[in-house]
N, C-alpha and C positions, 0 to 999 in steps of 0.2 A: 872685631867683636863677633863672638860665636852666636849661632842661632839660639842656643839655649839661653845665653845671656840676654838676648833680645826678648825672649819670651818671659824671662823673669822681670824685665824692666818695662813691661807693657803699660804700666800706669803712666809713664812718660813717653809712650811710643811716638806721639806726634813729633815731639822735639827730636827724638833719636832719628826718626825716619828722615826728617828734613836736613839733619846734619850729616847723615851717612854719605850721601853723594859727594859732598865737598871733601869729606874726610878721605874717602877712598881715592878721589881724583888727586888730592895732594900727595897721598902715599905713592900713587903711580908716578907722579912727576919727580918726587924726591928720590925714589929708589930706581927709577927708570926700569920698572918691571916690564915684563913682556906684554904684548898686546893681549895675549890669551888671559893673563892674570887680570888685566883691567876689565876685559869683557866678562870674565867670571864674577868679579866683584860687583860690577854694575848689574849683572843678571841677578845676583843675590838680592840686591836692593830692589829691583823690579819685583822679584818674587815676594819679598817681604811687604812691599808697598801693596801688592795685590792682596796679600793675606790681611793686611790692616784694613784695606778697603772692604774686604769680605766681612770682616768683623763688624764694620760700621754700617755698611750699605746693603750687603746681601740679605741681611736679616730684616731690614726695614719693610720690604713688601710683605713678608710673613707677619710682621707685627701689626701691620695695618689691615690685614685681611680679617674679616669677621666670619665666624661660623654661622651657618644657617641651621636652625633647629626647628623641627616640626612644630613644637609648641614652645617657643623661646621664653626663657625666664629672664627677667631683668635684674642683674646683680647690682648691689649697692656699690657706691664708690669705694675704691681701695682704701684700706686703713692708712691714714696720713703719716703714721710714724715710720713707715718703711719706704725706702727708695730702692727700686729694683736695680737700677744701674749701679748704685753704690754698693750693692751686695755682691756684684759679680766679682769673683776672684780672677784677677788677670791671667794667672797661669792655667785657668780652667776654660777660658773662653774659646780656645782654638778647637778643641775636639768635642767635649760634651755639649757645649751650648750651640755651636753652629756646625755640628757634625751632620751626618747624612739626614736629609729630610725624607721621611717615610713616604713612599709612593706605592700604595697597595696595588697588587697585580691586577691587570685587566685580563690576562691569560687568554687573549684572543677571543674573549667572550665565550669561552667553553662552558658548558653546563657542569654542575656538580664540582665546583672548585673549593668547597668548604675546607677540605683537609689540606690542599695545596696552599690555599690562602693562609691557613693557620701555620703551616710549616715556614712559609715566607716570613710572616710576622715574628715567629719565634726566633728564627735565625737572625733577622735584622736586629731585634731588640737585644739579644745577648752578644752580638758581635760588633755592632756599629753604634749602639745607643740610639737615642732619639733627639731630634732637634726640639728642645723644650723651650725655645725662646718665646713662642706665642703663649704657651700655657703659663710661663713664669709671670707674664703680665696680666693674667686673668684676675679680674676683680672678684674677691670672695667676701660674702656678706657674713661677718661674724665679729664679735667683740674679743679682741686678742687678750690673752692672759698676760699678767704682768711679767711672768717669767720669759715669755716669748719676746716681749718688747725689750726686756733687759738684755737677753743673750744675743739677739740679732742686732743690737746696737754695738756689739763688740766685734773686733777684728777676728778673722778666721785664724786657726792655729797654723803656724808655719814651722814649728820646731817640736817634734814628738817628745823631746826630752823635757819640755817645759810643762808637762802635765804631772799630776801626782804620781809618785813612784812608791810602790809598797815596800821596796827594799830599803829605802831611806826614811820612810815614815816612822815616827816614834810614838809608842804608846806606853802609858804608865797608870797604875792604880793610884788614885789620889788619897784614898783612905786605907792604906794597907794595914792588915792585922795578922797576927799569927794564926788566929782562927776566927771564924765568923759563925753567926747564929742565923737560923731561918727567920726571915722577915727583915733582916738588915739590908740596907741599900749599898751597893758597891758603885763607885764612880770611876770611870776610866777616861783619861785625857788622851786625845789623839792629835798629834801635831804633824801636818802634812808637809812633805818635802818633795821636790821635783827630781827629775832624772839627773840633774847636776848636783844634787845634794843640797840645794838651797831651799830654805823655808818658803812655803807659799803664803802669800799675803791676801788671799781672797777665799771666800767660801763657795758654796754652791755645788760641791761634790756630793755624790751619793755614797754615804758611809754606812756599812752594816757592822753591828757588833752583836754577838750572841754568846750565851753561856751554855756549855754542853758537858755532859758526862755520858759517853757512849755506852758504857757497861750497864747503866741504869735506864737507857733509852730516854734520857732526860735532856731537855733543851729549852732555852728561853731567849727571845729577842730583846735587845735593850733599846731604850728610848734615846734618840740622838738629838742634841742641840748644836746648831751651827752658829758659831760666833762671827762668821763672815770675815775672818782674818786668817784662815788656815788652821784654826784650832777648833776641835769638836769635843763635845762632852757626851759620853755614853753613861746612862744610869739604868740600873736594873736591880730589883729586889732578889735576894737569895731565897729560893723556894724549896730546896731539898737538901738533905744531909749527904755529904760526899766530897770527893775531890773533883772540883769543877775547873774546866779549862775555858779561858776566855779567847774568843776568836774575833779578829778585826779584818774587815775587807774594805779596801778602797775600790768600791764596785764600779762606779762610773765617774770619770772626771767631768767637771763642769763643761769642758771643751767638747766632750762627746755629745752631751745634750744639745749644745749649741749647733753642732753639725747635724744632728737629727732634725732639729727644728728648721734649720736652713734648707735641707734637702726637701722637706715637705712644704716649706713656704714657696719654694721655687718650682719644684716638680709636681707638687700637689699630691701625687700618688706615686709610690715606688713599685707598684705591681699592677699590670693591666690584666684584663681578662678578654677573651675573644667571644664575640657573639656568633652563633651559628644560625644563619637564615636558611631555612629549608622548605622546599615545596616538592611536589611529585616530579617536577621537571627540572629543578635547578637548586643550587645551594651556593653559599658564599660566607666568608668570615670577615669580621671587622673588629676593631678595638673598642673597648668599653671603659668608661670611667664614671665616677660620681660627680664629675665637673663638666660643664657645657663647653668644653674645648678639648679636642683630642688631636694630637699631632698627626698630620697627614690627611685629615678629613675636614672639609669645609661645609658639609651637610651632615647633620646628626639626626638620629632618632631619639626623641625624648620619651623615656620609659618611666618617668617619675610617677605618673598615675598608676602604672602597673606595680610600682614599689610602694604603694600606700602613701603617696604624696611625698616620698623621700627621694632626693635627686639621684637620677641614674640615666646615663646617656651612652649611646653606641654609635659608631660610624654608620651612616646610611649605606645600604648596599648599592653598588654601582650598576648592577644589572637591572635593566628596565623591568625584567620579569619578577623581581623581588621587591617586597615592600617591608616597612617596619613591622607590620603585623605578622610577618613570616619568621620572626625571631622565636626559636623554640629550644635552643641549646646554648650552653656556655662552657668555657674551658679556661683554666688558668694559663697564663704565659709566665715565663721565668722573669726574674728581676732584670731590669735594663742595666747594661754596663756600657761605658763607665758612668759613675755618679759624679755630680759636681762637688767633689771633695778635694781639699789640698792633699799633697803627698803626706804631710804630717798627720792629717785627720785620718787618712786611709790606713796609715801604719797603726795608729792608736786603736782604731775600730776593728781592723782585720787581724791584727797580731796580738797586741797587748791584752785585748779582752777575750781572746780565744785560748784560755788556759784551763787545765783540768779543775783547779780550784781558783775561782775568780779573784785575782789580785789580793791574795791573802797576805797579811803582814806576818812575817815569820819571826815572831817575838813571843816567847813563852810567858804567859800570864796564868796563874792558877790561884784558886781559892780553896781553903780547907774549911768546910762547914761541919761542925761537930755537934750542934745541939739545936733545939727549937722545933716548932711544929707550925705548919702552914694553917692559917685561919681559913675557915669555910665561908665563902662570900654568901650574901643573901640570895634568895631566889630572884630570877629575872621578872620584871613587871610584865605580865601578859597583856596589859592594856596600853603600854607606852614603850616604844622601841627607840626612842631618841638616843639612848646611850650607845646603841650599836653604831651610830653614825660618828660618834665623837670619842669613844673609849680610846685612851692613849696606850701606846706600847709600854709594857707588855699586856696584851689582851688575854693571855693565857700561857700555858707552858706544857711541854710534853713530860710525862713520867711513865715509864714502862711503855713508851710509844702510844700512850693514850693522852688526848688533848684535854686539859683541865682549864676551863675559863677562870679568870681571876676577877672579873667585874661582877658577875652574878652567875648563879647556877641555873642550868636548864635540866629537864628530865633526862635520865641516862638512856643511852641507845639500846634498850632492851627489846628483844623481838616481840614480846607480848604487848609492850607499850606502843610499838610501831603499828601492830595489827589493830589495836584499839583506836589509835589516832587516825589511821588511814582508812578505816571502815567508812563506806558510803562517801568516798572522796575521789575526786579527779585531780591528778597532778599534771600541770601543763609546763613543759620545759621549752623555753625559747632561747636558743643560744648556739654555741659551736660544739666542737668535738669534746670539749671538757665537760659540758653538760651531758653529752652522750655517754661518757664514762660514768657519770652519776646515775644515769638511767640504768646502765648495766648493773651497777652495784645495788641499787634499790631492787631491781628485778631479782637478784640473787637472794636478797633478804626476804622479800615478800613472796617469792615463788609464783609470779604471775606468768602468763603465757603471751609470748610476743607474736604479733602479726606485722608484716611488712607491707608498705605501700606497693612495692614491686618485689618480685623474687630475683633480685640480683645481689651482687656482693659488694657494691660500692658503699662506702662508709656513710654517705650523706642521704641514703634512702630513709625517708620518714618512718618512724617506728611507733607502735602502740602496744601496750602491755595490759592485759586484763586478768582479774581474778574475780569471777562471778560470785563466789560464796561470801565475800565481804564487800561486794559491789565496789571494787577498786579498779580504776582506769588510770593509766599513765601514758603520756605521749611526748615524743621529742621530735623537733624539726629544726633544721638549720636556719638561723636568722637570715633576713633578706639582704639584698645587695648594699654594701660590698661584702661578699664572702668569697673564699678561695678554696673551692672543693679539691682541685688537683690539676696537674698539667698532663697527666697520662691518660685522660679519658674525657669524653664529652658528658656533661651533666644535664639532666632534664630540668627545666625551669620549675616544674611542679615540686621539686625537692626543697625549694626555698620560699619562705614566707616571712615578711617583715614582722618584727616583734610586736609592733603596734597592731597589726592585723590579728596576730595570735591572741593578744589581750582582748581585742574587740570581739573576738569570737566566743569568749567565755559567757555563758548564759546568765540570766538574772536570778536563777534559782540553783540550789545545790551547793555543796561544799567543794571549793576549789582551792588548790595551792598552786600559785604561779611562781616559777623560778626563772629569773632572767640573768643572762650572762652575755656581755658584749665586750670583747677584749682583743684577742690576738689578731683577728682579721682586720680590725680597725686600726691597729698600730702602724700599718703600712701606709696609711693615708693621713693627710693633714687632719688635725683633731677637730676642725670645724665640721667634718663629716659625722663624727661621733656626736658632737654637740647637737647637730641637726636631728639625729635619731633620738637622742635623749629627750629633747623637747616633745617629740611625738609620743614617746613612751610615757612620759609624765602625764600628758593629757589622757592617754588611754587608761592609765592606772587610776586616775581621778574618776573617770567615767565608770570604771569597773567597780570601785568601792562604793560609788553612789547607787549603782543598780543591783549589786550583789553584796550585801553586808557580811555574808559568810566567806567571801574570798579572802585569802591570805597571800600576801605578795612578799617575796624575798628577792633581793638583788645581790648577786654574787660579784664581789669586787675582784680586781686583778690579783694574781699571785706571782711569786718569784718564778720567772721562766727564763732560763739562761741558754740551755742547749736547744738549738733550732736554727733559725736564720742568723746571719751576721747581725749584731745588735743594731746596725744602722737601718736595716730593713724593717725591723719590728721586734717587739718583745717587751720586757719589763722596764726598759729605760723610760717609757712614757707613763709609768704607774703614778708618780706624783701628780702629773697633769690630769690623768684620768680620774683619780680620786677627788681632786679639786672640782672637776666638772660634775661628777656625780653628786657631790655635796651641794654644789651651787644650784644645779638644776632641780633637785628633788626637795629643795627648801619648801616647807609647808606640808610635807608628807613624812617627816621624820618619825612621828609618833605612830604612824599607821603602817609603815613599811620597814621590814628588817633589812639592815645592811650587813651582809656577810663579809666582813673584812677578814680575809684569810691570809693577809700578808705576813703577819707574825708567825703563823703556822708554817708557811712555806720557807721563811728565812730560818727559823729555829730548826726545822727539819732538814735544812740544807738541800732543799729540792733544786734541781737544775733543769729539768725538762719542761717543755711547753705543756706536756701532760704530766701532772705530779706523780711521784712514785706511788705505788699501789697502797702502801700503808698510810701515807699522808693523805691520799685522796679519800680513803675510807673514813679517816677522822674528819675530813671536811664534810662528807655526806652525813656522818653522825651529828655533827654540829648543826648543819642546816636543818635536818629533820627534827632535831630536838627543839630548835627555835620554832619551826613550823607547828609542831605539836603543842608548844607552850603559848601560841598566839591566841588571844581572845577574838571572837568575831568582831568585825568592824562596827556592828550594830550597837555594841556596848561601849564604844569609845565616846 
């Protein structure tokens, strides 16, 4: 029996190991093989037995060790629906799970080892992975979503051809006509087939359908119904005259989302950052996570209080000359490799999803629209924004590359209206680089003057923009931990402030527009981290609206973001989960907070990048400010 076969059959490894010695001895007797062959065979058994023992026993001391945290938090019991050992894929246990245990350098206690420590951590993570056995058993306090419970109860993918395949998938218009009129609804049936050409009998895949006419700069996302049996229905109204093409994408198979949830359930975070502890006489680097257990460290610094009460931990410096209070810098580390994925999952996520056009069904479907006129929706209610949280796709459409909402109308993005609306106003942006792009686009339109917190070129330096003649101020700052500034430089901690702290800093007087965006940086981590932050943000918003009735709050929802990291690391695969969390946590604020759901805009515009294309992003900014200018003060609610 080959070593590869043994690894594949590790679910019954105990039985195999005990039978192997007898089997090989009998073979030696039957065929009278040489003594060297017998010794080699028995040696192989000993090696395998040692390997099995390592899988069962070497990890146990690590599992029983408890981290010491300066201000320890007491997590609640682990959710009972998941069994950690049952989730371990046998073919993955040898390397990723019990691979090298991180042993941070002591470096002969030399001073100023911050950079050498970082280099060691970086090389270790990208070449040897981390022993994640201890963190996999960490108890996390959260209420799991139904989708996580459902998917993690299923077996891992072992055959890459058993996922939906766009080449075999069939699409058809259910109500075909020679010509259509504006306002009519078109229905498209999608039947999913796998790589063997067999029909799929389950749902849960992420399917995108959109109508487009490139020459007119027109596009519209369709509403998708999942029948949970391999069949999907896409419905969309026809909203312009022309020759329309229907595009269908089998964007993410169900199995991909299961792998994403699994990696985060076990690893908790798929990207670490390094803390830089620095004094005049010494320096050191350690790993950081939003969870109170970090591979390789048994004593941690609890920086939750410095993160406005939101969990954040870093390995305690080993040098006696350094303390937790000496943390002044942080820097991204690369993604750890390998990940706890099956070979089939790795193929689907690393290969099948990395295509120029994401899993597009190559079947020509067209519509000829010859007559009709699109109705003009009523004005949006300035006193109640509940519809922004629940408007169904399509929420609007592009025509001549201009976004036209379909639920209700908002003021047009005219420069004069913007200047009038933003007079005597402070705009507070709390988010990531996507809000930084919005900052730049508004700056161009308003023509305000930028001042930087520091005169350096790093992208995450906090920015402020002022125009005194209209008493306008706008500020942007990267949200608090977790955030991932970059791996090519050290970042100052003053560049980051939690969203809750930014909201709490808004005064009780004056007209303020607060725009919040928490997305890409959080997709790397288990969604319980975002959930923890959202609870804090909701509390801060409620307090803001009580003390300042002139405040207007807008929450930017996730957008389609394909080009960036491998989908397993982060991106738009988590969007259904994030939207559900946002809706769940902000219940009670629907009428007072605008939910900027830009998903349809990014799908219809065929955006691919983590940072939307310039023309799409400008339409997003226009849409956001139009809503902000249409909002009535909270005092009148």
